[in-house]
TIDREN-458108 format. One record per residue: x, y, z of N, C-alpha, C in turn. Coordinates in steps of 0.2 Angstrom, whole numbers, padded with zeros to 4 digits, always signed. Layout:
<sites>
XYZXYZXYZ/...
</sites>
This chain:
<sites>
+2051+0168+1360+2047+0162+1361+2049+0158+1354/+2050+0153+1355+2053+0150+1349+2045+0148+1344/+2048+0149+1338+2041+0148+1334+2036+0142+1336/+2040+0137+1337+2034+0130+1337+2030+0130+1344/+2036+0133+1349+2030+0135+1353+2026+0139+1353/+2026+0144+1349+2019+0149+1347+2014+0144+1345/+2015+0141+1341+2013+0134+1336+2009+0132+1342/+2010+0128+1347+2007+0124+1349+2002+0126+1354/+2003+0131+1356+1999+0136+1362+1995+0139+1356/+1996+0141+1350+1990+0144+1347+1985+0138+1344/+1988+0133+1343+1984+0127+1341+1980+0126+1347/+1983+0125+1354+1979+0123+1359+1972+0126+1362/+1973+0134+1360+1968+0139+1362+1961+0137+1357/+1965+0137+1350+1959+0135+1345+1956+0132+1346/+1959+0123+1347+1956+0116+1349+1951+0120+1357/+1952+0122+1360+1949+0123+1365+1942+0129+1366/+1942+0133+1361+1937+0137+1360+1933+0134+1355/+1927+0135+1353+1920+0133+1350+1923+0137+1342/+1921+0133+1336+1922+0135+1332+1916+0140+1329/+1919+0144+1325+1913+0149+1325+1905+0145+1320/+1904+0142+1318+1901+0138+1315+1895+0136+1320/+1900+0134+1328+1892+0134+1333+1891+0141+1334/+1894+0148+1336+1890+0152+1337+1885+0155+1332/+1888+0154+1326+1881+0156+1321+1876+0152+1320/+1877+0146+1322+1871+0140+1323+1866+0143+1328/+1870+0143+1335+1867+0143+1341+1862+0153+1340/+1864+0157+1336+1862+0164+1336+1856+0161+1329/+1856+0159+1326+1851+0156+1322+1847+0153+1325/+1849+0149+1330+1842+0145+1333+1839+0148+1339/+1842+0154+1342+1841+0157+1346+1843+0165+1348/+1841+0169+1345+1844+0177+1344+1844+0179+1349/+1850+0180+1351+1852+0182+1357+1849+0191+1359/+1851+0192+1354+1850+0203+1352+1845+0203+1347/+1838+0201+1351+1832+0202+1344+1831+0210+1342/+1831+0213+1350+1831+0221+1346+1835+0225+1343/+1840+0221+1341+1847+0225+1338+1844+0222+1329/+1839+0217+1329+1837+0215+1323+1832+0221+1319/+1828+0220+1325+1822+0226+1323+1824+0233+1323/+1828+0236+1319+1831+0243+1320+1829+0245+1312/+1822+0244+1312+1820+0247+1304+1816+0254+1305/+1811+0253+1309+1805+0258+1311+1807+0262+1317/+1804+0269+1315+1805+0274+1320+1798+0277+1323/+1798+0282+1325+1791+0284+1330+1787+0286+1325/+1789+0290+1320+1787+0295+1315+1782+0290+1312/+1784+0283+1308+1777+0280+1303+1773+0277+1309/+1774+0276+1317+1768+0276+1322+1764+0281+1322/+1766+0287+1321+1762+0294+1321+1758+0293+1317/+1759+0290+1308+1756+0292+1303+1752+0288+1305/+1753+0281+1305+1748+0275+1305+1743+0278+1311/+1745+0281+1317+1740+0282+1321+1731+0286+1318/+1737+0292+1316+1730+0301+1311+1731+0295+1306/+1730+0291+1302+1725+0285+1300+1721+0285+1301/+1721+0279+1306+1716+0275+1308+1712+0280+1316/+1716+0282+1317+1711+0287+1323+1706+0288+1324/+1699+0288+1327+1694+0290+1327+1691+0290+1335/+1683+0288+1333+1679+0287+1338+1680+0279+1342/+1682+0275+1338+1680+0270+1340+1690+0267+1343/+1690+0258+1342+1697+0256+1344+1701+0258+1338/+1708+0261+1339+1715+0263+1333+1717+0257+1334/+1715+0252+1328+1718+0246+1329+1725+0245+1324/+1731+0249+1327+1738+0251+1324+1744+0245+1328/+1745+0242+1326+1750+0235+1327+1755+0236+1332/+1755+0231+1338+1763+0232+1341+1769+0230+1338/+1772+0235+1339+1780+0233+1335+1785+0236+1339/+1791+0233+1338+1798+0234+1341+1801+0236+1336/+1806+0243+1337+1809+0245+1331+1814+0250+1334/+1820+0253+1331+1825+0256+1331+1829+0258+1339/+1831+0250+1341+1834+0250+1347+1832+0254+1354/+1834+0254+1359+1829+0254+1365+1827+0260+1366/+1829+0266+1365+1827+0272+1367+1822+0275+1361/+1823+0272+1355+1819+0273+1347+1817+0266+1345/+1812+0265+1352+1811+0259+1349+1801+0257+1346/+1802+0260+1340+1796+0259+1337+1789+0266+1341/+1786+0261+1343+1779+0261+1352+1783+0266+1356/+1788+0263+1358+1792+0268+1364+1794+0274+1362/+1797+0275+1354+1798+0282+1351+1795+0285+1350/+1788+0283+1350+1783+0286+1348+1779+0289+1353/+1781+0285+1361+1778+0287+1365+1780+0293+1369/+1786+0293+1370+1794+0300+1371+1791+0304+1367/+1789+0303+1360+1788+0310+1355+1780+0312+1359/+1776+0307+1359+1771+0310+1360+1770+0311+1368/+1773+0313+1370+1772+0318+1375+1776+0326+1376/+1781+0322+1372+1784+0330+1369+1778+0336+1367/+1775+0330+1361+1771+0334+1356+1763+0336+1361/+1761+0332+1367+1754+0335+1371+1756+0340+1374/+1762+0341+1378+1765+0343+1383+1766+0352+1381/+1769+0350+1373+1774+0358+1372+1771+0359+1367/+1767+0356+1364+1763+0358+1357+1756+0356+1357/+1755+0357+1361+1747+0354+1363+1744+0351+1358/+1746+0345+1357+1743+0341+1348+1746+0336+1349/+1742+0329+1345+1744+0323+1344+1745+0323+1336/+1741+0324+1332+1738+0322+1325+1747+0328+1323/+1749+0326+1316+1756+0326+1312+1752+0329+1307/+1758+0334+1308+1757+0339+1302+1755+0335+1293/+1752+0337+1290+1749+0333+1283+1757+0332+1279/+1756+0324+1275+1763+0326+1271+1763+0327+1265/+1756+0330+1262+1754+0332+1257+1754+0339+1256/+1755+0345+1254+1754+0352+1253+1750+0353+1247/+1743+0356+1251+1741+0360+1246+1737+0364+1249/+1730+0367+1243+1727+0374+1245+1719+0372+1246/+1716+0377+1249+1709+0372+1249+1705+0383+1246/+1701+0381+1242+1700+0390+1239+1692+0388+1240/+1689+0397+1243+1684+0396+1243+1679+0398+1237/+1675+0394+1233+1675+0396+1226+1672+0404+1226/+1667+0404+1231+1663+0412+1233+1669+0417+1233/+1672+0417+1238+1675+0421+1241+1682+0422+1237/+1683+0417+1235+1692+0415+1230+1697+0416+1235/+1695+0414+1240+1701+0413+1249+1703+0409+1248/+1709+0410+1247+1714+0402+1245+1717+0402+1254/+1717+0395+1256+1720+0394+1261+1724+0388+1263/+1729+0389+1266+1736+0384+1266+1733+0377+1268/+1732+0372+1268+1730+0364+1270+1734+0365+1276/+1733+0363+1283+1735+0359+1288+1733+0354+1290/+1726+0352+1287+1723+0345+1289+1726+0338+1285/+1727+0332+1291+1730+0326+1288+1724+0325+1283/+1718+0325+1283+1713+0322+1281+1712+0324+1273/+1712+0332+1272+1712+0336+1266+1721+0332+1263/+1723+0332+1268+1730+0333+1263+1730+0324+1263/+1726+0317+1264+1729+0313+1262+1722+0312+1256/+1718+0315+1257+1713+0317+1252+1715+0318+1245/+1719+0324+1244+1721+0326+1238+1728+0323+1236/+1733+0318+1240+1737+0315+1239+1736+0308+1235/+1730+0305+1238+1730+0299+1234+1722+0299+1232/+1723+0305+1225+1716+0306+1223+1715+0300+1217/+1721+0299+1213+1722+0295+1209+1719+0288+1208/+1718+0287+1217+1718+0279+1220+1712+0279+1220/+1708+0286+1221+1700+0284+1224+1696+0286+1218/+1698+0291+1214+1695+0295+1209+1688+0291+1204/+1686+0292+1201+1678+0288+1199+1683+0285+1191/+1680+0280+1189+1685+0278+1183+1682+0281+1176/+1678+0287+1178+1675+0292+1173+1682+0295+1170/+1684+0297+1176+1691+0302+1178+1696+0300+1172/+1699+0294+1173+1704+0292+1169+1702+0292+1162/+1696+0290+1160+1693+0289+1155+1695+0295+1151/+1690+0301+1153+1693+0308+1152+1699+0311+1150/+1704+0309+1155+1710+0311+1154+1713+0308+1149/+1712+0303+1147+1715+0296+1142+1714+0300+1135/+1707+0302+1135+1704+0306+1130+1707+0310+1127/+1710+0317+1133+1710+0322+1132+1719+0321+1130/+1722+0319+1132+1729+0315+1132+1729+0312+1123/+1726+0309+1121+1726+0308+1114+1722+0316+1111/+1719+0317+1111+1717+0325+1109+1723+0329+1107/+1728+0331+1114+1732+0331+1117+1739+0332+1109/+1739+0324+1109+1745+0323+1104+1741+0323+1096/+1735+0324+1096+1736+0324+1091+1737+0332+1088/+1735+0337+1092+1736+0346+1090+1744+0344+1090/+1749+0340+1094+1755+0343+1095+1758+0340+1088/+1755+0335+1085+1758+0332+1080+1755+0337+1073/+1751+0339+1072+1748+0345+1068+1753+0351+1067/+1756+0351+1073+1759+0358+1074+1768+0356+1072/+1768+0350+1075+1775+0347+1074+1775+0347+1065/+1770+0344+1060+1771+0344+1056+1771+0350+1052/+1766+0356+1051+1766+0361+1049+1772+0364+1050/+1777+0365+1057+1783+0368+1058+1788+0363+1053/+1789+0357+1053+1794+0354+1050+1790+0347+1047/+1788+0348+1039+1785+0342+1037+1788+0336+1038/+1784+0328+1039+1787+0323+1040+1789+0322+1046/+1788+0327+1051+1791+0328+1058+1785+0324+1064/+1777+0325+1061+1773+0324+1064+1772+0317+1068/+1773+0311+1064+1773+0305+1067+1778+0304+1072/+1783+0306+1072+1789+0307+1079+1787+0310+1084/+1782+0315+1085+1780+0318+1089+1779+0312+1096/+1781+0312+1100+1778+0308+1108+1771+0312+1110/+1768+0305+1113+1763+0307+1116+1764+0309+1123/+1761+0314+1126+1762+0319+1132+1758+0315+1137/+1762+0316+1140+1761+0314+1149+1754+0317+1154/+1758+0322+1153+1753+0328+1155+1750+0333+1150/+1744+0334+1151+1741+0337+1147+1736+0345+1150/+1732+0347+1148+1727+0353+1152+1724+0351+1159/+1721+0355+1163+1718+0352+1168+1714+0351+1167/+1711+0346+1174+1707+0341+1174+1703+0342+1181/+1696+0346+1181+1695+0347+1187+1686+0341+1188/+1686+0339+1192+1682+0334+1194+1679+0337+1199/+1671+0337+1198+1666+0338+1200+1664+0333+1207/+1663+0334+1211+1659+0329+1218+1653+0334+1222/+1651+0329+1223+1646+0331+1229+1647+0330+1236/+1648+0333+1241+1646+0331+1247+1642+0326+1250/+1642+0322+1252+1638+0317+1255+1638+0318+1263/+1634+0316+1267+1632+0316+1274+1639+0316+1277/+1640+0320+1281+1648+0321+1287+1647+0316+1291/+1650+0312+1294+1652+0308+1298+1658+0309+1304/+1658+0314+1307+1665+0315+1313+1667+0308+1315/+1673+0307+1315+1674+0303+1319+1675+0294+1317/+1672+0293+1310+1672+0288+1306+1677+0285+1304/+1680+0280+1307+1686+0279+1305+1687+0274+1301/+1681+0271+1295+1683+0268+1290+1685+0262+1290/+1679+0256+1289+1680+0249+1290+1684+0248+1282/+1689+0248+1280+1694+0245+1275+1700+0241+1277/+1704+0240+1270+1708+0235+1271+1715+0239+1278/+1716+0245+1277+1719+0247+1282+1718+0246+1290/+1711+0247+1291+1707+0245+1298+1709+0239+1298/+1706+0235+1293+1705+0226+1298+1711+0223+1296/+1717+0226+1294+1724+0224+1294+1725+0224+1302/+1725+0229+1305+1728+0230+1313+1724+0226+1316/+1717+0222+1315+1714+0219+1320+1716+0212+1319/+1717+0208+1312+1720+0204+1308+1727+0201+1312/+1731+0206+1312+1738+0207+1313+1738+0206+1321/+1734+0211+1326+1734+0206+1332+1731+0200+1333/+1726+0198+1331+1725+0192+1333+1731+0185+1330/+1734+0189+1326+1741+0184+1321+1744+0184+1327/+1745+0189+1331+1752+0190+1334+1752+0188+1341/+1745+0186+1344+1743+0182+1349+1744+0175+1349/+1742+0175+1343+1743+0166+1340+1751+0164+1338/+1754+0168+1336+1762+0168+1336+1765+0166+1343/+1764+0172+1348+1765+0172+1354+1762+0166+1360/+1758+0161+1359+1754+0157+1362+1759+0148+1360/+1762+0149+1354+1765+0143+1352+1770+0141+1358/+1776+0146+1361+1779+0144+1366+1776+0141+1372/+1772+0145+1374+1768+0146+1379+1766+0138+1380/+1762+0137+1374+1758+0128+1374+1762+0124+1374/+1770+0125+1370+1774+0117+1367+1778+0119+1373/+1783+0125+1377+1787+0121+1382+1785+0127+1389/+1777+0128+1388+1775+0132+1396+1779+0139+1396/+1781+0143+1391+1786+0149+1389+1780+0154+1389/+1777+0159+1394+1771+0161+1393+1772+0169+1396/+1780+0169+1394+1784+0178+1394+1782+0179+1387/+1782+0178+1382+1781+0179+1376+1775+0184+1374/+1772+0179+1376+1762+0181+1376+1762+0186+1379/+1765+0186+1385+1762+0190+1391+1763+0198+1388/+1770+0197+1386+1773+0205+1381+1769+0208+1376/+1768+0201+1371+1764+0203+1365+1756+0205+1367/+1753+0202+1373+1747+0206+1375+1746+0212+1377/+1753+0213+1384+1754+0220+1384+1754+0226+1379/+1757+0224+1375+1758+0228+1370+1755+0230+1366/+1750+0224+1363+1744+0226+1361+1738+0229+1364/+1738+0230+1371+1734+0234+1375+1737+0243+1374/+1742+0243+1376+1744+0248+1374+1745+0252+1371/+1745+0248+1363+1746+0252+1356+1739+0254+1355/+1733+0249+1356+1727+0251+1357+1725+0256+1360/+1726+0258+1366+1725+0262+1368+1727+0270+1369/+1733+0270+1368+1736+0277+1363+1733+0278+1359/+1731+0274+1354+1726+0275+1349+1720+0277+1348/+1716+0277+1355+1710+0279+1357+1709+0282+1361/+1712+0286+1360+1713+0295+1365+1708+0300+1362/+1702+0301+1365+1699+0306+1363+1702+0312+1356/+1707+0315+1360+1709+0320+1359+1710+0319+1351/+1713+0311+1351+1714+0312+1341+1707+0312+1336/+1702+0311+1338+1694+0313+1334+1695+0321+1335/+1696+0323+1342+1696+0331+1340+1700+0337+1336/+1706+0333+1336+1711+0337+1332+1708+0335+1324/+1708+0328+1322+1708+0326+1316+1703+0330+1311/+1696+0330+1317+1689+0334+1314+1688+0339+1316/+1692+0344+1316+1692+0351+1320+1689+0354+1315/+1683+0355+1315+1678+0359+1310+1673+0358+1311/+1667+0362+1310+1660+0363+1308+1655+0359+1304/+1650+0356+1304+1648+0351+1298+1644+0360+1293/+1643+0359+1291+1642+0363+1284+1632+0363+1285/+1626+0367+1284+1621+0370+1285+1619+0375+1280/+1624+0376+1276+1622+0381+1270+1625+0377+1264/+1624+0380+1259+1628+0378+1253+1634+0381+1251/+1639+0378+1250+1649+0380+1249+1648+0376+1244/+1654+0379+1241+1658+0375+1237+1665+0378+1239/+1670+0371+1237+1677+0372+1238+1681+0370+1235/+1687+0372+1231+1689+0368+1227+1696+0367+1229/+1699+0360+1231+1706+0356+1231+1710+0358+1226/+1717+0359+1230+1721+0360+1221+1729+0360+1225/+1733+0357+1222+1740+0356+1224+1743+0362+1222/+1741+0365+1219+1746+0370+1218+1747+0373+1211/+1749+0377+1207+1753+0380+1202+1753+0373+1197/+1752+0371+1192+1754+0366+1187+1752+0358+1188/+1749+0359+1194+1747+0352+1197+1741+0349+1190/+1739+0342+1188+1735+0341+1187+1729+0340+1187/+1728+0342+1193+1720+0339+1194+1717+0342+1201/+1710+0346+1200+1709+0352+1204+1702+0347+1206/+1700+0347+1212+1694+0342+1213+1690+0348+1215/+1682+0348+1215+1678+0354+1218+1673+0350+1219/+1672+0351+1227+1667+0349+1233+1663+0353+1232/+1656+0353+1232+1649+0356+1231+1646+0353+1238/+1644+0357+1241+1642+0356+1248+1633+0358+1248/+1630+0356+1248+1623+0357+1248+1621+0358+1255/+1622+0360+1259+1620+0360+1266+1622+0353+1270/+1625+0352+1268+1629+0345+1272+1637+0345+1271/+1639+0339+1273+1647+0338+1272+1651+0343+1277/+1657+0342+1276+1662+0345+1282+1666+0352+1279/+1664+0357+1282+1667+0364+1281+1675+0364+1281/+1676+0364+1273+1684+0363+1272+1687+0368+1274/+1686+0373+1274+1689+0381+1276+1691+0379+1283/+1686+0378+1287+1689+0374+1294+1693+0370+1297/+1692+0364+1294+1697+0358+1293+1705+0361+1292/+1706+0363+1285+1711+0367+1281+1714+0369+1287/+1711+0374+1290+1715+0379+1297+1715+0372+1303/+1712+0367+1304+1713+0365+1309+1715+0369+1318/+1718+0367+1322+1718+0369+1327+1719+0376+1330/+1720+0378+1323+1721+0388+1324+1713+0388+1325/+1710+0386+1320+1702+0389+1320+1700+0387+1326/+1700+0381+1327+1695+0376+1334+1700+0377+1339/+1697+0378+1345+1700+0377+1350+1701+0370+1353/+1705+0366+1353+1708+0357+1351+1715+0356+1355/+1715+0361+1360+1721+0358+1363+1720+0353+1369/+1724+0351+1370+1726+0346+1374+1724+0346+1379/+1721+0343+1382+1717+0342+1390+1722+0343+1397/+1720+0342+1402+1726+0338+1406+1726+0331+1406/+1719+0327+1407+1718+0320+1407+1725+0318+1402/+1722+0321+1396+1725+0318+1390+1732+0319+1390/+1734+0322+1393+1744+0326+1396+1745+0318+1401/+1742+0318+1404+1741+0314+1412+1742+0305+1408/+1736+0304+1404+1735+0299+1400+1742+0296+1397/+1745+0301+1391+1751+0301+1386+1756+0299+1391/+1758+0303+1396+1764+0301+1400+1763+0295+1403/+1760+0293+1405+1757+0287+1409+1759+0280+1404/+1755+0282+1397+1757+0277+1394+1765+0276+1391/+1768+0282+1391+1775+0281+1390+1780+0277+1395/+1776+0280+1401+1781+0275+1406+1777+0267+1407/+1772+0266+1405+1772+0258+1403+1775+0256+1400/+1776+0260+1393+1780+0258+1386+1786+0256+1387/+1790+0261+1390+1798+0259+1393+1797+0254+1398/+1794+0253+1404+1793+0248+1406+1792+0239+1404/+1787+0241+1400+1787+0234+1395+1794+0232+1391/+1798+0238+1388+1805+0237+1383+1808+0233+1387/+1810+0236+1396+1814+0235+1398+1815+0228+1399/+1808+0225+1401+1805+0220+1404+1804+0215+1398/+1804+0215+1390+1805+0211+1385+1812+0211+1385/+1817+0217+1385+1825+0215+1384+1827+0210+1388/+1824+0208+1394+1828+0201+1396+1825+0195+1393/+1822+0194+1388+1819+0186+1387+1824+0183+1384/+1825+0177+1385+1833+0175+1381+1830+0168+1377/+1824+0166+1378+1823+0159+1376+1817+0160+1373/+1818+0158+1366+1812+0155+1361+1814+0162+1358/+1815+0167+1357+1817+0174+1354+1815+0176+1346/+1815+0169+1343+1812+0170+1337+1803+0171+1336/+1802+0169+1339+1794+0170+1341+1791+0181+1343/+1795+0182+1347+1796+0189+1346+1798+0193+1342/+1802+0188+1337+1804+0191+1333+1800+0193+1327/+1796+0187+1326+1792+0186+1320+1783+0191+1324/+1783+0194+1331+1778+0196+1333+1780+0204+1331/+1786+0205+1333+1788+0214+1330+1786+0212+1323/+1792+0208+1319+1793+0211+1310+1783+0210+1309/+1780+0207+1312+1773+0207+1309+1769+0214+1309/+1772+0219+1316+1768+0224+1318+1773+0229+1314/+1777+0229+1313+1783+0233+1308+1777+0234+1302/+1777+0227+1300+1774+0229+1291+1767+0231+1294/+1763+0229+1297+1757+0231+1298+1757+0240+1299/+1761+0243+1303+1764+0252+1303+1765+0255+1297/+1769+0249+1295+1771+0253+1285+1767+0253+1283/+1762+0249+1282+1754+0247+1279+1748+0253+1280/+1749+0252+1285+1743+0259+1287+1743+0265+1287/+1752+0265+1289+1753+0273+1287+1753+0274+1282/+1756+0271+1275+1757+0273+1270+1749+0271+1262/+1744+0267+1266+1738+0266+1264+1735+0270+1260/+1735+0270+1253+1728+0275+1252+1721+0272+1253/+1716+0281+1254+1710+0275+1256+1707+0283+1253/+1700+0280+1253+1694+0282+1250+1694+0289+1257/+1689+0295+1252+1685+0299+1258+1682+0298+1263/+1678+0292+1260+1672+0289+1265+1677+0288+1271/+1683+0286+1271+1688+0283+1276+1687+0287+1283/+1688+0294+1281+1690+0298+1285+1683+0303+1286/+1676+0300+1285+1670+0302+1287+1668+0310+1283/+1669+0307+1274+1667+0315+1271+1668+0309+1265/+1661+0306+1264+1660+0306+1257+1659+0309+1252/+1661+0307+1247+1659+0313+1242+1656+0306+1234/+1651+0311+1230+1646+0308+1226+1651+0313+1220/+1652+0306+1214+1656+0308+1208+1649+0315+1205/+1649+0317+1201+1645+0323+1196+1648+0323+1188/+1653+0325+1187+1656+0326+1179+1663+0329+1180/+1667+0327+1175+1673+0330+1174+1673+0331+1167/+1675+0338+1169+1679+0344+1167+1686+0344+1163/+1687+0341+1155+1695+0341+1155+1695+0346+1147/+1699+0348+1149+1702+0352+1138+1710+0350+1138/+1711+0353+1133+1720+0352+1133+1722+0358+1136/+1717+0363+1134+1723+0370+1139+1718+0369+1144/+1723+0373+1148+1721+0375+1157+1715+0378+1156/+1717+0384+1153+1711+0389+1154+1706+0389+1148/+1705+0386+1145+1698+0382+1142+1694+0376+1147/+1699+0375+1151+1696+0371+1156+1693+0373+1160/+1696+0379+1164+1693+0386+1168+1687+0388+1164/+1687+0390+1157+1681+0395+1155+1674+0389+1154/+1676+0383+1153+1671+0376+1153+1666+0377+1161/+1673+0377+1165+1668+0376+1171+1665+0382+1175/+1666+0386+1173+1666+0394+1174+1657+0394+1170/+1657+0391+1165+1650+0392+1161+1646+0386+1164/+1647+0381+1168+1644+0376+1168+1642+0378+1177/+1647+0380+1181+1647+0382+1187+1649+0390+1189/+1643+0394+1188+1648+0402+1189+1650+0403+1198/+1658+0405+1195+1661+0406+1201+1666+0401+1203/+1667+0395+1200+1671+0389+1202+1675+0391+1198/+1676+0392+1190+1682+0394+1187+1686+0399+1189/+1681+0405+1189+1685+0412+1191+1691+0410+1199/+1687+0408+1202+1689+0407+1210+1697+0401+1209/+1699+0400+1203+1705+0396+1201+1709+0398+1197/+1707+0406+1194+1713+0408+1190+1719+0409+1191/+1717+0414+1199+1724+0416+1203+1726+0409+1203/+1725+0406+1206+1731+0399+1206+1734+0398+1200/+1733+0395+1194+1734+0392+1190+1738+0398+1184/+1734+0403+1184+1738+0409+1181+1739+0415+1184/+1745+0414+1190+1746+0420+1193+1748+0426+1190/+1751+0425+1185+1753+0432+1183+1749+0437+1178/+1752+0440+1172+1745+0444+1170+1743+0440+1165/+1734+0441+1163+1732+0437+1158+1733+0443+1151/+1733+0437+1147+1732+0441+1139+1725+0444+1139/+1724+0449+1135+1720+0455+1135+1712+0449+1133/+1713+0444+1127+1708+0443+1126+1704+0438+1134/+1710+0433+1136+1709+0431+1142+1706+0436+1146/+1709+0441+1147+1705+0446+1153+1697+0449+1152/+1697+0449+1144+1688+0451+1142+1684+0446+1144/+1685+0440+1141+1681+0434+1142+1681+0431+1150/+1686+0434+1154+1683+0437+1161+1679+0442+1164/+1679+0445+1162+1675+0452+1162+1667+0449+1160/+1667+0446+1154+1662+0443+1152+1659+0439+1154/+1662+0436+1159+1659+0426+1166+1656+0434+1170/+1660+0437+1172+1656+0441+1181+1652+0445+1178/+1652+0447+1173+1646+0452+1170+1638+0448+1168/+1640+0444+1168+1636+0437+1166+1634+0435+1173/+1638+0433+1180+1637+0432+1185+1632+0436+1189/+1635+0442+1185+1632+0449+1192+1626+0449+1187/+1623+0449+1184+1615+0449+1181+1613+0443+1183/+1615+0437+1184+1610+0433+1185+1608+0434+1193/+1613+0436+1195+1613+0434+1203+1608+0442+1205/+1606+0448+1198+1601+0452+1201+1595+0450+1199/+1595+0446+1195+1586+0444+1191+1586+0436+1199/+1592+0436+1201+1588+0429+1206+1587+0432+1213/+1586+0439+1214+1588+0440+1221+1578+0443+1221/+1573+0441+1225+1568+0442+1224+1568+0451+1226/+1562+0454+1222+1561+0460+1226+1558+0461+1231/+1562+0466+1235+1558+0468+1242+1551+0472+1239/+1546+0471+1244+1539+0472+1245+1542+0482+1249/+1539+0485+1247+1539+0491+1250+1533+0490+1257/+1538+0494+1263+1535+0494+1268+1526+0496+1270/+1522+0494+1271+1514+0496+1272+1515+0502+1274/+1512+0506+1276+1511+0512+1279+1507+0511+1287/+1513+0513+1292+1508+0512+1296+1500+0516+1299/+1494+0513+1300+1488+0517+1302+1486+0516+1308/+1486+0521+1311+1487+0523+1319+1478+0523+1321/+1479+0518+1325+1472+0518+1328+1469+0523+1334/+1464+0522+1333+1461+0528+1338+1457+0527+1343/
</sites>
């Protein structure tokens, strides 16, 4: 083909087609593939948000779309929930913070499987009493002075150049358990954000209905909110989340991440609060397997979510509003899943008593043992799993002997049995 004729045909083709600027403009005015934009969130985030907010009432986890067709936020979670409810007999996820629960009396150490305990330990720095931070700062200052003195004695002139330590000895916080509230959801920012976002989503979805009479988006939004609230309000969540007994006697627990951690949380339960040993074991200790009604409900909700997504995929007009609704839901889901919460929001209020902190971890345990016999000793194997020094062994033998002597003096003397008098 002559070059001139080829050029003429190419120019005619370009003139007949719309320029790319028109395509870009049309896409930004009315996005044609809105679900490809919402490819950010997965079902695991929905699961964590539900675990955070689920309880005895409405679970306000916002409606959202994400991750394509079969992995689209709530749809992805609804399908995975069927597998969890039928195959694994549970809905609650595994805790996202590994920690241990120690019985201060028996010294038995249990690996935690409870979402509540994991979040209480993970978010400790956000809800701890201000006195703990001040005590920790004071300890770091003392540690810094000790380090500078040691450096100066070993190498004169190097003391002022010693950097301030970021972590010092063990910090043990003493709390007293309040009245347990199994099923309590906690009316905090994470809870109210779900309700506020749901109202805002309905308001945004109502705009095209009020202006152009397009009721498709508000219908999809309302159905999505109903389904999301229904999934989080299943009674199975409460059974699994608080799978423990309430205490009726005195018991002391220690929550700790493990050897090398900065904090240890001592919870003294005087006949009230949750049995944290039970809670740490979770479904292994209490029968909370999903019931037949729960499985049927989860399967039905999964089918409804798939039907809703298929229906919503057909929307071609005013898709910016659907994008805004889904985007708000994604933000709320992320916020609810990661937000730090106070233990009271999980139905286990704690009352601060005092903090014990020294520059050396062993000195902290000595001091705890002097004030609370048995509590300091219960943490020795965790923070010092190897062999103790001879002087340390001697100190703990003294503490154990003193505790045994105190226990013997506190036990009431048994009265001898009175002789039986035969009646004639």
